C-alpha positions as CSV (number, residue, x, y, z in Angstrom):
1,X,89.1,98.1,79.2
2,X,85.5,97.4,79.5
3,X,83.0,98.5,82.1
4,X,82.8,96.1,85.1
5,X,79.5,95.1,86.5
6,X,79.0,96.5,90.0
7,X,77.2,94.6,92.8
8,X,75.9,97.2,95.2
9,X,73.2,94.9,96.7
10,X,73.7,91.3,97.2
11,X,74.1,88.7,94.4
12,X,77.3,87.1,93.5
13,X,80.2,89.2,94.6
14,X,83.6,88.3,93.2
15,X,87.2,89.3,93.5
16,X,88.5,91.7,91.0
17,X,90.6,88.9,89.5
18,X,87.5,86.8,88.9
19,X,85.7,89.7,87.2
20,X,88.7,90.5,85.0
21,X,89.3,86.9,84.1
22,X,85.6,86.4,83.2
23,X,85.6,89.4,80.9
24,X,88.9,88.5,79.2
25,X,87.6,85.0,78.4
26,X,84.0,86.0,77.4
27,X,84.1,89.6,76.3
28,X,82.3,92.7,77.5
29,X,78.8,92.8,78.8
30,X,77.4,93.6,75.4
31,X,79.1,90.5,73.8
32,X,77.9,88.3,76.6
33,X,74.4,89.5,76.2
34,X,74.5,88.6,72.4
35,X,75.7,85.1,73.3
36,X,72.8,84.8,75.8
37,X,70.3,85.9,73.2
38,X,71.8,83.5,70.6
39,X,71.3,80.6,73.1
40,X,67.7,81.7,73.8
41,X,66.9,82.1,70.1
42,X,67.9,78.5,69.6
43,X,65.8,77.3,72.5
44,X,68.9,76.6,74.6
45,X,69.6,77.6,78.2
46,X,72.6,79.9,78.5
47,X,75.4,78.7,80.7
48,X,75.3,79.8,84.4
49,X,78.6,81.7,84.0
50,X,76.9,84.0,81.5
51,X,73.6,84.4,83.4
52,X,75.4,85.0,86.7
53,X,78.8,86.6,86.0
54,X,81.0,87.7,88.9
55,X,80.4,91.3,90.0
56,X,82.6,93.7,91.9
57,X,81.5,94.2,95.4
58,X,81.2,97.9,96.4
59,X,84.1,97.6,98.8
60,X,86.5,96.7,96.0
61,X,85.3,99.4,93.6
62,X,88.0,101.9,94.8
63,X,90.7,99.3,93.9
64,X,89.2,98.6,90.5
65,X,89.2,102.3,89.7
66,X,92.8,102.6,90.9
67,X,93.8,99.6,88.7
68,X,92.1,101.3,85.7
69,X,93.9,104.6,86.4
70,X,97.2,102.8,86.7
71,X,97.0,101.1,83.3
72,X,98.6,104.0,81.6
73,X,101.7,103.9,83.8
74,X,103.1,100.7,82.3
75,X,106.7,101.2,81.0
76,X,106.2,98.2,78.7
77,X,102.7,98.0,77.2
78,X,102.5,94.3,78.3
79,X,104.6,94.6,81.4
80,X,103.5,94.9,85.0
81,X,102.3,98.2,86.5
82,X,105.4,99.7,88.2
83,X,105.6,99.9,92.0
84,X,106.5,103.6,91.8
85,X,103.3,104.4,90.0
86,X,101.3,102.4,92.6
87,X,103.0,104.1,95.5
88,X,102.5,107.5,94.0
89,X,98.8,106.8,93.4
90,X,98.4,105.4,97.0
91,X,100.0,108.5,98.5
92,X,98.0,110.9,96.3
93,X,94.6,109.3,97.2
94,X,95.3,108.2,100.8
95,X,95.1,104.5,100.1
96,X,97.2,102.0,102.1
97,X,100.2,101.4,99.7
98,X,100.8,97.8,100.7
99,X,97.1,96.9,100.1
100,X,97.0,98.7,96.8
101,X,100.2,97.1,95.6
102,X,98.9,93.6,96.5
103,X,95.5,94.1,94.9
104,X,96.8,95.8,91.7
105,X,99.5,93.2,91.1
106,X,97.1,90.3,91.8
107,X,94.7,91.7,89.2
108,X,97.6,92.5,86.8
109,X,98.8,88.9,87.0
110,X,95.4,87.8,85.6
111,X,95.8,90.2,82.6
112,X,99.5,89.2,82.0
113,X,98.6,85.5,82.1
114,X,95.8,86.2,79.6
115,X,98.3,88.0,77.3
116,X,100.8,85.2,77.6
117,X,98.2,82.6,76.7
118,X,97.0,84.6,73.8
119,X,100.6,85.0,72.5
120,X,101.1,81.2,72.8
121,X,97.9,80.5,71.0
122,X,98.8,82.9,68.2
123,X,102.2,81.4,67.8
124,X,100.7,77.9,67.7
125,X,98.2,79.0,65.1
126,X,101.0,80.6,63.0
127,X,103.1,77.5,63.2
128,X,100.1,75.3,62.2
129,X,99.5,77.5,59.2
130,X,103.2,77.5,58.2
131,X,103.3,73.7,58.5
132,X,100.2,73.3,56.3
133,X,101.6,75.3,53.4
134,X,102.3,73.2,50.3
135,X,106.0,72.5,49.5
136,X,107.5,74.2,46.5
137,X,109.5,72.3,43.9
138,X,112.9,71.7,45.3
139,X,111.7,71.2,48.8
140,X,111.0,74.8,49.9
141,X,107.7,76.0,51.3
142,X,105.6,78.7,49.8
């Protein structure tokens, strides 16, 4: 995962899900900066969502770090983070387990939805490429 912008003093503070969704759609901070520079080089104003991305409020930073730590506990690489791992983490670091579970699973749903949409797009692309292949003599496809 990429580094998440932190918002220690004012500015736009976002939920962890908003920050993760923003980065999944637009890439890491370095990629976003390149897009901003490309806009400026062409004399265009970069879109607001690039100039003012959501940032993690300091009070949510503990949960973001917990989410990052829990990434490796997935049984299935594209499955949800298991409840046992969340509870163990909460007990180890003195975090309310119900709050940690709610936050981690809410953030995780954003990532799982991203993966699901990416898989659908890849399948649609593969089907489109398959449908556009020329037919072979006798009716088969190459």
